[in-house]
N, C-alpha and C positions, 0 to 999 in steps of 0.2 A: 092066550091067557098070561097074565104077568105073574113069573115066579113069586115074586115077593108076597104073596098072599097064599102061598100053598103052605099047608098046615105042617108039612115035613120040615119047613124051615124054622117053626117055632120052637122057642124055648121055654120050658116051663118056668124055670128059675127067672130067666129075663124074658116075659113075652113082648112082642113087639105091639105097640099102641097103635091103634087104628088110624090115628093121624101119619104116625112114621110109614105106616104100610101105603096110605094116598100119596104122600110124598113120595115115595119110593117109584109108586106107579107113574106119577106123573113125570118124574125125571128119566124113566126109563122110555116113556111117550116122546118126551121131548129129543131125547138122544136120537130116535129113530127118524123124528122130522127132519132134525137138524142134518141127520147122515143123509136123507132124501133129497135136501135142498142143495147140499154138497154135491150129489151125484148130479142133480140136474144143472147146477152151474158148471160143473165141469164140462158134461155134457153140451152146453150152450157155447162154453169157451173154445171147445175143440170143433163145433161147427163154424164158429165164426172165424177159427183160425183156416179152417179148409177153405170157407168163402173168401178171406184176405189173400191166400195163397192162389186162388183160382183167377182172382181179381188181378194178381202182379203177374200171373202165367199168362194173362191174354194176349191175344196176337197184338204184335207192334203196328200192324198194318191200320187198324182202326185209329189209332193216335197219330200216325204219321199222316193219314188221311186228312185226318181234321186240321192238323197243322199246317199241311199244304194248302188247303182251301182256304182258311181264313186269311192266310199269308196271301194266297192270289187274290183275294176279294180286295185286301187293303193296298196291295201295289197297283190292282185295277182301279181302284177309286183316285188313287194318286193321279194318275196319269191325267184324267179330263179338268181335275182339280190343281192340278200344278203343286201339289204337295209331298212328291217322291223323295226330296230331301228330308222333310220331316217324318216320313214313314220309315225313312232309313235310320234316323236317329232314335225313334221309338222301339223299333227292332234291334237296334244295334245296343242300346242299353240293357235290355231285358236278356238277349243272349248272351253279352258278356257277363252280366252278373250270374246268369244259369251256367256257363261253362266253367267260370272261374270259380265261383263259390258255391251256389246251390249243390250243383250235382256231385263236386269231388267231395264234398262235406256232407251230403245226403240230409241238406237242411233247408228248411222254408223259413227260417228267422227273420232273412232279410227280403221276404218277398214282397212284403208293404212297404219297404222302405227303398226298394228297387222302383215299386210303383211311383213312390214319391219323387225319385231321382228321374224319374222318365216322363213326367209331367213337367218336373222342371227344366229339363233338357228341352223338351218340345217347345217350351212357351219362350224361353229365352233364345233359342235358336230361330224361331219364328219372326220374333220380333226384331231381332239384331239383323236376320239377313234379309228382311224385306223392307223394314223400316227404317235400321241403321240408327243414326243419330238424330234422326228428324221427329224429337220428341217436343211437338207443338200443337196448338189448339186445332190445326188441321188433321191431326192424327190421335185426336183426343178419344176416339172410339176403339182403337188399338190399346191406346196406353191405359184406359178402363179396365178392358177386358184382360189385359195383360196381370193387371195386380188382382183382380179378382180370380184368376185362376192360381195365381202364386199364394194367395191368403188360404184360398180352401185347399192346396195342395199340402201347404207345410204343416196347417193345422190338424188336417185328418192324418196325414203320414205319421207325423210323429206321435200324434194318439195312438194310431195303431201299432206301432213300432214299441212304443213304451209299453202296451198291455201286453204284447206277445213276448217280450223281454222279460216283465216283472212278474207277471201273472200266470203266464203259462210255459215259462221254461222254454222259450223258442220253440215250443211246438204248436202245431194247427193239425186240427183232427181232420180237416178237411183234405190234408195231404197224406194220411196213413198209408192209405192203399197207391200211393203215386211215388213219394220219394225215393223209394228202390228200385223204378224203373224207368229208364234214361226217357224213353219217348212218350210215355204216360206223365212224366214230370214235366218235360218241356212243354207240353199242350198248355199248361198253366200260365207259363210265361211268355206263351204266344197270344194268348186269350188277352194278357195282362197289357202287352204291348199293343194289341187292338183296341183294348178301351181305351188306353191313354191317346191313341191316334184317333180315333172318331171321337172322343168325347171334347179334343182341342181343335175338330174341325171348324168350328164358327169363329175361333180365333185366327185360323190358317187363313181363312176366307178374307175376314176384315183387313188382315195385315198385307195384302197384296195390292198394293197402293202402287206398285211401279209397272203391272203388268194390265197393258191396254190392249193386247194381241185379241183381235176380233174373234179369233176362232178358239182361243182358250180362255177369256175373258170370263172371271167367275165372280166379279163385282161391278157394282155400278161407282160412278164417278161424281154424277150431277144430283149428288146427295150432299145435304147439310153436314156440320160435323158431326151432330148430333139432331136426334128427330124425337118426338112423342114416343115412337117405338122403341127408342133406345131408354128412355126414361122408365119404360113399362118392364122391360127386359132388366134393367138393373136394381128396378125396385123388387122384381121377384127375386132376383138374386139374393137380395140383401136378406129379405124375408126367408128365403131357404135356408140360407147360412146360419141364420138367427136358429130356426129351427132344430136343425141338424146339431149345432153347438149346445144348445141347451137340452137336447133329448140324451145326448153323450152325456153331459154333466149330472143330470138327474139318474141316470141309471148307474152312473158311477157312484155317486153318492150313496143311493139305494143298495148298491153290491158291498159297499164298504162299510154300512152299517152291522156290525155284530147281531144286531136283535134280528136282521133279515135274511139270516142264512137259511136256506132251504127255501125260500120263497122268490115268487117270479114277481119281477117289476111292473107296478100298476100305479107308479106314483107321477103326478105331474101329467105332462104330455101322453106318459104312457098309458094315461087313464082314460085317453080320447082315442088313441091309436095302438095298435100292437107293434106298428113299425114306424114311430113319428121320424126317427134319424133317415129312413129310407124316404119318408115323403120330402124332407126337407133336400136331400140330396138330388132327387128328381125333378124339384121346383127350381132350383138353382141353376141346373143346366138347361131347361127350358128357358130361364131368363136370358143365359147367355145367348141362345140361338134366336130368340127374339129381337136382341139387339143386333145381332149379325144379319136377320132378315131385312134389316133397312137398307142393306146394301147388297144384299146378294142376289146374282144374276146367273142365268143357264145353269151350269153345273155347281156352280156357289151355292145352290139350294140342296146341296147333299151334306151342308152344315146341320140338317136336321137328323142325322146320322146320331150327333151327340145325344138328344135327349131319347131318340129311339133306341139305341144302344144301352143306354142306362137303364131304361124301362125294361127292356129285356132280360138284363142281367138281373136286376135288385127284385123283378116280381116274378119273373118266370125261370130263373135258374139258379144262380149260387146266393141270392141275398134272401128273400123271403121264404120261399120253401124250404131251403136248409133250416133256416133259425126256427121256423115252425117246425119241422120234425125234431130238431135238438131241443125245442120247449116241451113238447109233447111227451118225449121220453123223460124228461124230468119232472115235469109237473101232470101229466096227463091223468093220474089217478085222482087228484086234488079236486075237489067239487068246485071250489073257488075259481081254480083255473079254468074248468069246464065252463062256467059260468062267464068268464072273464072274455073266451074265444066266441061263445055264443053274442055278447053284447057289446063288444069292441071292434071295431071294423080294423079290418087286417091293416089298411094303409091310410085310408081318408076318413 
């Protein structure tokens, strides 16, 4: 019972009005509820801190095993495809960035920027080492794929770096349980090296114009400078790149509008797909693979790792699953978002 309604507290000369009593009762009840909420929040924060501490203290053997396995797979693929130098470049850039900047400063601010540098380094090294100065019509396929990867890399890399620098203060929630654990943090950089190496595999295969060793030949040489398959692949790349750029710009414009604060993006392409940017990225890498398929031979067909690895990452790993969980935490209680999830396709 609320003490504010007790007759012992009433004053004959200054009687408490009924409205005042009700207001006092309501205030007391509100204070009690607020205290309960604060207690619950404290309990949740404590449990979260305990879980994060357990994650950070997890045995490094799992992280070491993951890093060794994916590194072994990459170098295993590099042998039959004659791409060991490209593999070394990809891992070298990431480990250098990790050991020189990321780990000493415990920061992931330059993670995406390092990814951009990795793609650029692999792209430039491959065409320079294999094609050299023979930039002519005979190598038009290599030249076109070179500029495709360059354009995609610079656009996306700078976009992601500006976003984490300006809007997130150099922090990425994906790394909250990683940045203070050497081996767990290093896994992310190994995965990025693998991503760049596998994605650029079609380019590596196409660029091997001088390797005619029958045992390790990975491309055919009795093919025209360009084929209908190349045209299809290049068109798909252009379509996918356009979709990815448009989706990113539409979402940025939506988020930058003060009227949309607290709302989920369902404008433009986002009204047709919950992740149109990922659809565009998958499409463009499929296009690059299709172009390389016009000359792929023997182990050269491992160029298919490019779209396959992209799909695995975006659809089943760090792409859509993570984005869906984050959106559900933010907007899951909104009826409009629940309707959006039911009616709009997750990808296509």
